[in-house]
N, C-alpha and C positions, 0 to 999 in steps of 0.2 A: 352232125349231129346226125342218129339214124331214128329209120324210116322205116316201124314194120309193116308189108303190105296188110297182110291179114287182124292187123292192128285195133281193134274194136273202142277202144276205151281214146285213147287219140290217133285222131281218121289221121293218117298220110299227109293229106290236106293241110289240116294243121302244121306239120311239120315242114311242110313246103314254105309254107305262109312266112313261118317262125325264121326254118332259114335264109330266109328273101331278105328276110329286117336288121339280119348279121350279119358286119362286113367283118365277108372273109371266113365265114361258114362254108364248111363244106359239106351234103348230105348222101347217108349210104341207105340206099335201100335193100332190106330183106325182103325179094317175095317168099309172101305166103306163113310166114314168122309173126308169129302176134305180140302181144305187151310184155309177158317175160320173153324175153329167148333164150332159146332153144340154145341150150348147148352144144350141138354142132354146126350152130351159126359161131360157135367162140373164134371160130379162126380168120375166116373172113372177117368180122369187123376189127379182130386183132393188127390182119393184115393191116388193111384203111386205115386205125389206129395210127400204127406206125409210119406209115406214109405218110401221113398229114403233117406228122408229130419230125419227123427228118423235113420236110418243105420247111419248119417254119425257121425263119432268118435266128441268128445266134445271138445272143446278147449279151452283154459283159454284168461279168456278178461288181 
């Protein structure tokens, strides 16, 4: 999950509670970011998504 700390539509506290209720969820805080992510934050977001995906166990097809 992504929690932009400057989000005024979905407060970061709501994201924290939601992430806490999802087994295996990870929360990425983007300091100062708003509800719509800035393209400048894209590299940070992509790095965390890639790390998360590579940590998932492989499954048989």
